[in-house]
C-alpha positions in Angstrom: 52.5 -25.3 -62.8 50.0 -25.0 -59.9 51.4 -21.6 -59.1 51.3 -20.4 -62.6 47.6 -21.4 -62.8 46.7 -19.5 -59.5 48.6 -16.3 -60.9 46.7 -16.4 -64.1 43.3 -17.0 -62.3 44.0 -14.2 -59.7 45.1 -11.7 -62.4 42.6 -12.5 -65.1 39.8 -14.1 -63.5 37.5 -13.4 -60.3 36.0 -16.3 -58.5 32.2 -16.1 -58.8 31.1 -19.1 -56.7 32.0 -22.4 -55.3 29.8 -25.2 -56.8 30.9 -28.1 -54.5 33.4 -28.6 -51.7 34.4 -31.6 -50.0 37.3 -33.0 -48.1 38.6 -34.4 -51.4 37.6 -31.8 -53.8 36.5 -28.2 -54.8 34.6 -27.1 -58.0 34.4 -23.3 -58.6 33.3 -20.9 -61.2 35.6 -18.0 -62.3 34.7 -15.1 -64.6 37.2 -13.5 -67.0 37.8 -9.8 -66.4 37.5 -8.5 -69.9 35.8 -11.2 -71.8 33.2 -11.9 -69.2 33.5 -15.5 -69.9 33.2 -18.2 -67.1 35.3 -21.2 -66.7 35.4 -24.0 -64.0 38.3 -24.7 -61.8 38.3 -28.3 -60.4 40.7 -29.4 -57.8 40.8 -33.0 -56.4 42.7 -35.9 -55.3 42.9 -38.6 -58.0 44.2 -39.7 -61.4 45.0 -36.9 -63.9 45.1 -39.3 -66.7 41.5 -39.0 -67.7 41.6 -35.3 -67.9 44.9 -35.4 -69.7 43.1 -37.3 -72.5 40.0 -35.1 -72.4 42.5 -32.2 -73.3 43.1 -33.7 -76.5 39.5 -34.2 -77.3 36.8 -32.0 -78.6 33.2 -33.3 -78.9 29.9 -31.3 -78.6 28.7 -33.7 -75.9 31.7 -33.4 -73.8 33.1 -30.2 -71.8 36.2 -28.8 -73.3 39.3 -29.1 -71.0 41.8 -26.3 -71.2 44.5 -27.1 -68.7 45.6 -29.9 -66.4 48.2 -29.7 -63.6 49.3 -31.6 -60.5 51.1 -30.9 -57.4 51.3 -32.6 -54.0 48.9 -35.4 -55.5 46.3 -32.6 -56.1 45.0 -32.4 -59.6 43.8 -28.9 -60.9 41.7 -28.8 -64.0 40.4 -25.6 -65.9 37.5 -26.6 -68.1 34.6 -25.1 -70.0 31.6 -23.7 -68.1 28.5 -25.3 -69.2 25.4 -22.7 -68.9 22.3 -24.8 -68.6 20.3 -27.1 -66.3 20.8 -30.8 -65.4 18.4 -33.7 -66.1 18.0 -33.8 -62.5 16.6 -30.4 -62.5 14.3 -31.1 -65.4 13.1 -34.2 -63.3 11.9 -31.9 -60.5 9.3 -30.7 -62.8 8.1 -34.0 -64.4 9.1 -37.1 -66.1 10.6 -37.3 -69.7 8.8 -38.7 -72.8 10.3 -41.4 -74.6 11.2 -38.9 -77.6 13.1 -36.7 -74.9 14.9 -40.0 -73.4 15.8 -41.0 -76.9 17.4 -37.5 -77.8 19.4 -37.4 -74.5 20.3 -41.0 -74.8 21.6 -40.7 -78.4 23.7 -37.8 -77.3 25.2 -39.6 -74.4 26.0 -42.6 -76.5 27.8 -40.4 -78.9 29.9 -39.0 -75.8 30.6 -42.5 -74.4 31.7 -43.7 -77.8 34.4 -41.1 -77.9 35.4 -41.8 -74.3 35.4 -45.5 -74.7 37.6 -45.2 -77.8 40.0 -43.5 -75.7 39.7 -46.0 -72.9 37.8 -43.7 -70.5 35.1 -45.1 -68.4 33.0 -42.4 -66.9 31.6 -44.4 -64.0 29.2 -41.7 -62.7 26.5 -41.4 -65.3 23.5 -39.8 -63.5 20.8 -37.0 -64.0 23.1 -34.6 -61.9 26.0 -35.1 -64.5 24.1 -34.2 -67.5 23.8 -30.7 -68.7 21.3 -29.1 -71.2 22.1 -25.7 -72.5 19.6 -23.2 -73.9 20.8 -24.2 -77.3 19.8 -27.8 -76.6 23.4 -29.0 -76.4 23.6 -32.0 -74.2 26.9 -32.5 -72.3 28.2 -35.3 -69.9 30.1 -33.6 -67.1 32.2 -34.4 -64.0 34.9 -37.0 -64.6 36.4 -37.1 -61.1 35.2 -40.7 -60.8 36.3 -41.6 -64.2 39.2 -44.1 -64.9 41.5 -45.2 -67.8 40.6 -48.7 -68.7 43.9 -50.9 -68.2 43.8 -54.3 -70.0 46.5 -55.6 -67.6 44.3 -54.9 -64.5 41.7 -57.3 -63.1 39.8 -54.8 -60.7 39.4 -51.2 -60.2 42.0 -49.4 -57.9 39.2 -47.5 -56.0 35.5 -48.1 -56.0 33.7 -45.0 -57.1 30.4 -43.8 -58.4 26.9 -43.2 -57.3 25.4 -46.4 -55.6 22.0 -46.3 -57.4 23.7 -46.0 -60.7 26.8 -48.1 -60.2 27.3 -51.5 -61.8 28.0 -54.3 -59.7 31.6 -54.7 -61.0 32.3 -51.2 -59.6 32.1 -52.7 -56.0 33.6 -56.2 -56.4 36.6 -57.7 -57.8 36.1 -57.1 -61.5 37.5 -54.1 -63.5 34.9 -51.6 -64.6 34.8 -51.0 -68.6 32.6 -49.7 -71.2 29.8 -51.8 -70.2 29.8 -50.3 -66.7 28.6 -47.1 -68.3 25.9 -48.9 -70.4 24.5 -50.3 -66.9 24.3 -46.7 -65.7 22.6 -45.7 -68.8 19.9 -48.2 -68.4 19.3 -46.9 -64.7 19.2 -43.4 -66.1 16.7 -43.9 -68.9 14.3 -45.7 -66.5 14.5 -42.8 -63.9 13.8 -40.5 -66.6 10.7 -42.1 -67.8 9.4 -43.5 -64.6 10.9 -41.5 -61.9 12.0 -44.7 -60.1 14.9 -47.1 -60.0 14.3 -50.2 -62.1 14.6 -52.4 -58.9 11.2 -50.8 -58.3 9.4 -50.5 -61.5 10.7 -50.9 -65.2 9.1 -49.1 -68.1 7.0 -51.4 -70.3 7.6 -51.9 -74.0 10.6 -51.7 -76.3 12.5 -49.1 -74.0 11.8 -51.5 -71.0 13.4 -54.3 -72.9 16.4 -52.0 -73.7 16.7 -50.9 -70.1 16.6 -54.6 -68.9 19.5 -55.6 -71.2 21.6 -52.6 -70.0 21.3 -53.4 -66.4 22.0 -57.3 -66.6 24.1 -58.1 -63.8 26.4 -60.0 -65.9 28.3 -57.3 -68.3 28.6 -59.9 -71.1 24.8 -59.9 -71.2 24.5 -56.0 -71.8 25.0 -54.2 -74.9 28.7 -54.5 -76.0 29.2 -50.7 -76.5 27.5 -47.4 -76.8 27.1 -47.7 -80.6 24.9 -50.9 -80.1 22.9 -49.2 -77.4 22.4 -46.2 -79.6 21.0 -48.6 -82.4 18.6 -50.2 -79.8 17.3 -46.8 -78.7 16.6 -45.7 -82.2 14.8 -48.9 -83.0 
């Protein structure tokens, strides 16, 4: 399958640029010769189950996955190219208003509801992984740290995520679940509103109370799911 994918890419697409390259992964952008349409090729070492599930999902706040293959423990994914800017890039120019945070927060909650219904925990929600297109489409990207929740497991196989946004259970003996993403949402919203991690300062008022509930050390004290968080954001 990997050989077939490379043949298709080489014959039909030209590589435009490499977005990211590490010892464990490479993300690159390719352009279709005739259609002038871009796609993203993602190669990494890890679980393919998450991307296999994403193959079956279509949601405006999630990237479309076109193909998944595996060879020699390397997973190759062809997915939709999202043309836009990240929340991180927006924050370089200034903070978000509460209205802006609500808009992005609601879209992310919708994406998370679909993911969690399919037992996917993203585990790396942060400004760099949220894209905004010119048409104001909000898309949660980068599922390399994501995992499929397994009811029979008591802890994660591998600790992944970005330290400032990762919930405590991502680094101890507990298994991450949908409430892990709720924790990261709390960090994200506070950073968007204040520019600071909530360990330094928490926004005041209703949104501050929502954020504090999201980032409770105990998962049982957080919002139970993305729908409950969305209702709280809309309050």
